Steps between C-alpha positions, in 0.01 A plus 500: 500500500342510841157559350173616642272300722128510567315389811123472480363515850648425839449124481657451155873468429683751285573396143755629253351680198613423149696776330311699236172319568196689626349373823178613664538668835200494734395686814727426797770345278861570595783560252848395613809668354734319468346154525830323556747644748875479465697317767604826668143643503238472770121502462513866605679574170187397311231755414138392557232689312143435611227556241170642622215600271243769584220252433629166633184314389587557133864405548466162673674205340258250347468160666656319205825695518786269416831504688687656207286812517262432216130508574255260343383632167209741506341694216742792537792256498368344182479845340863561595593161358318573173680834477837332561425238235410771249819691584713189468309426179620836370856389574432174316360696205814713489719191512294332227515818289877515540526133407292542184700811399824306544362215291399749229847658497652152487283430195633819336860401577458152352335623180773558244270699273478779762776758452562866572309597184192284568172686550237399752261408216761270345561333835125462548471322165780262596416431866129568562413130508749428781363453853764736643375773265138446602580486874608868510255788452540725195645802682758297691587308185565822307707648784712188538543472122610865465753464784629174354543638147657820636747288695578297188563823311735639762681168532548464125603867481773447757619186317520700177702773674733237642553346153568846353763565769661163427512580126658840562749342735596241236537770235734699725710192568510418128603856405765503770668183371 
């Protein structure tokens, strides 16, 4: 947990970088590894990596660079931000999709008319007016319904087998008496 440090220029102090967070590195920046030294270590135990770009003019830190390593927003930064928002929006969409699927399955579980022998069309006639039904697209709804009904069938099949075993067991005990 000693971390990595970054020093931007000779006159600026080194700062510890946050783990798993991208930070811009500019021309003449120095990377310190590790940032924090243990009690038995000396500054000579630290590695210093100096960054030099072939074209230093293009790699100079902007004037508005903040101490935490983030530059003031420019057009390219805004593009990156928009991209990140869209990507995180995709995550939100996945979470919302999962939530609506779970609500749909919950609706199926709470509807007593739905059993292992129920068809999709019968379920549609019963539930199509419900908001949970409408919130899920047709394909997802059919997939979830098929899985649910299949699960009901296998669960009721195993209950039936269990009852049959119990009956046989009782008959054996009765015959043995």
